[in-house]
C-alpha positions in Angstrom: 15.5 1.6 6.8 13.9 -1.4 8.2 10.7 -1.8 6.5 7.7 -3.9 7.2 5.5 -5.1 4.3 2.0 -5.9 5.1 0.3 -8.0 2.3 3.8 -9.3 1.3 2.3 -12.5 -0.3 -0.1 -10.8 -2.5 0.9 -9.9 -6.1 1.9 -6.2 -5.5 3.1 -6.9 -2.0 5.6 -9.5 -3.4 6.8 -7.2 -5.9 7.6 -4.5 -3.2 9.4 -7.0 -0.9 11.7 -7.7 -3.7 12.4 -4.3 -5.0 12.8 -3.4 -1.4 15.2 -6.5 -0.7 17.3 -5.5 -3.9 17.7 -2.1 -2.5 21.1 -1.5 -0.7 18.9 1.4 1.5 16.5 -1.2 3.2 16.1 -4.4 5.3 12.6 -6.0 4.5 10.3 -7.8 7.1 7.5 -9.5 5.2 4.3 -10.1 7.2 2.5 -13.4 5.8 -0.4 -15.5 7.1 0.8 -19.0 6.3 4.2 -20.8 7.0 4.4 -22.3 3.7 4.7 -18.7 2.4 8.2 -18.3 4.5 10.4 -19.7 1.6 9.2 -17.5 -1.0 9.8 -14.6 1.1 13.4 -15.6 1.8 13.8 -16.2 -1.8 13.1 -12.6 -2.3 15.6 -11.5 0.3 13.1 -10.5 3.1 12.8 -11.9 6.7 9.2 -13.7 6.9 7.0 -13.0 10.0 3.7 -14.9 10.4 0.7 -12.9 11.5 -2.8 -12.4 10.4 -4.6 -9.1 10.0 -7.8 -10.2 11.2 -6.0 -11.1 14.7 -3.7 -9.1 17.0 -0.5 -8.7 15.2 1.1 -5.8 17.2 4.5 -8.0 17.6 5.4 -7.5 13.8 6.1 -3.7 14.4 9.2 -4.1 16.8 12.6 -3.2 15.4 11.3 -1.6 12.0 11.2 2.2 10.9 8.6 1.9 8.4 5.5 0.4 7.1 4.3 -0.3 3.6 0.5 -1.7 3.9 0.0 -3.5 0.5 -2.9 -5.7 1.6 -6.3 -5.7 0.5 -9.1 -8.2 0.0 -10.3 -6.9 -3.4 -14.0 -5.7 -4.1 -15.2 -9.2 -4.8 -14.6 -11.1 -1.5 -17.6 -10.1 0.3 -18.1 -7.1 2.6 -17.2 -8.8 5.7 -13.9 -9.6 4.5 -13.2 -6.5 3.0 -14.2 -4.7 6.1 -12.0 -7.1 8.2 -8.9 -6.6 5.9 -8.9 -3.5 3.9 -10.5 -1.2 6.8 -10.2 -2.8 10.3 -6.8 -4.6 9.5 -5.4 -1.3 8.1 -6.6 0.5 11.1 -5.0 -2.0 13.4 -1.9 -1.2 11.7 -2.0 2.3 11.8 -2.6 2.3 15.6 0.2 -0.1 16.2 2.6 1.9 14.0 1.6 4.8 16.3 2.3 3.2 19.3 5.5 1.8 18.2 6.8 5.0 17.2 7.2 4.1 13.2 8.8 6.9 11.3 6.9 6.3 8.0 3.7 4.6 7.0 2.7 4.0 3.3 -0.5 2.9 2.7 -1.9 1.3 -0.8 -5.6 2.8 -1.5 -7.6 3.2 -4.5 -8.9 5.6 -6.7 -12.3 6.6 -5.6 -11.4 6.2 -2.1 -11.9 10.0 -1.5 -15.6 9.9 -2.5 -17.1 6.3 -2.2 -20.3 7.7 -3.5 -19.3 7.5 -6.9 -19.6 3.8 -6.9 -23.2 4.0 -5.3 -24.8 1.9 -8.1 -22.4 -1.2 -7.4 -22.8 -2.2 -3.7 -19.8 -4.4 -3.5 -17.5 -1.7 -4.9 -18.9 1.1 -2.8 -18.6 -1.0 0.0 -14.7 -1.5 -0.8 -14.2 2.1 -1.4 -15.8 3.0 1.7 -13.7 0.8 3.6 -10.6 2.3 1.8 -11.7 5.7 2.8 -12.1 5.0 6.3 -8.6 3.5 6.6 -7.3 6.7 4.6 -9.0 8.9 7.0 -7.7 7.1 10.1 -4.2 7.2 8.7 -4.6 11.2 7.8 -5.7 11.8 11.7 -3.3 9.4 13.2 -0.3 11.9 13.3 2.0 9.5 11.6 4.0 10.6 8.9 2.0 9.0 6.0 1.9 8.7 2.2 -1.3 7.4 0.8 -1.2 6.1 -3.0 -4.4 5.6 -4.8 -3.9 4.0 -8.2 -6.4 3.8 -11.2 -7.4 0.1 -12.4 -4.4 -2.4 -11.7 -3.0 -4.5 -14.7 -0.9 -7.6 -14.8 1.4 -6.4 -17.5 5.2 -5.5 -17.7 6.2 -2.2 -16.1 6.3 0.9 -18.1 8.2 2.7 -15.7 6.2 6.2 -16.7 3.4 7.7 -14.6 1.2 10.8 -14.0 1.2 11.3 -10.3 -1.2 14.1 -9.1 -3.2 15.3 -5.7 -6.3 14.7 -7.9 -6.2 13.0 -11.3 -8.5 14.5 -14.0 -9.3 11.4 -15.4 -9.9 8.0 -13.5 -10.5 5.7 -16.6 -6.6 4.9 -17.1 -4.9 2.0 -15.7 -1.4 1.2 -14.3 0.6 -2.2 -13.9 1.0 -3.5 -10.6 4.8 -3.4 -10.9 4.9 0.4 -11.6 2.7 0.8 -8.3 5.1 -1.3 -6.5 7.9 1.1 -7.4 5.7 3.9 -6.5 5.4 2.6 -2.8 9.2 1.8 -2.4 10.1 5.4 -4.1 7.5 6.8 -1.7 9.3 5.9 1.5 12.6 8.3 1.0 11.1 11.4 -0.7 10.6 14.1 1.8 8.1 16.0 -0.1 5.6 13.2 -0.1 5.2 13.4 3.5 1.5 13.6 4.6 0.2 13.7 1.4 -2.3 11.6 -0.8 -1.2 10.8 -4.3 -3.4 9.5 -7.4 -1.3 7.6 -10.1 -1.8 6.0 -13.5 0.5 4.9 -16.2 1.3 7.4 -19.2 4.0 8.8 -21.1 4.4 12.0 -18.8 7.3 11.0 -16.5 9.5 8.3 -15.4 8.5 7.4 -11.8 10.9 9.0 -9.4 10.9 12.5 -11.2 7.1 12.3 -11.1 7.1 11.9 -7.4 9.5 14.5 -6.9 7.8 17.1 -8.6 4.4 16.9 -6.8 
């Protein structure tokens, strides 16, 4: 596949780019905001393309088959940035993908995006989850062949390679490494059983990543 990674310069996005580029199954285009980020993407094995989620960027969808949207402002950047990137940026990417006939769209979301009210006592986090929720719903209703990945709390630790994957996790208090999330995003591209599905993930000793996803 020819895969576009949106949010390629982020921590998780860079891991996605590297994993895709090492695979013999994919060619990678990395969407970045700044020219000084291009050399990093080239070193990882991707073709960089400069664009900004907060402006028009439909041209990045040319000559790609699939999109992995791994961009995010985080819950602490302020509501305007969260709305602009996590919600409106994702929605524009979804709409562009539909216009261009993209075959596969993988969206990195967040645990709790199905019910933002769980964070009603934390205004900034509630807004973050609401933005994620709106993007998720837009993708579900888009007609695209999608998979939405909702990880629990992210950790900057070495990958474990083992997860629990479910349509609805019983416990949201776990954690997962960013590298394991990146592996899930990459593996999700080609597993047919994950089409038009929302998946919640966390680290556990249950299963290695690919079998865990294949058995959903």
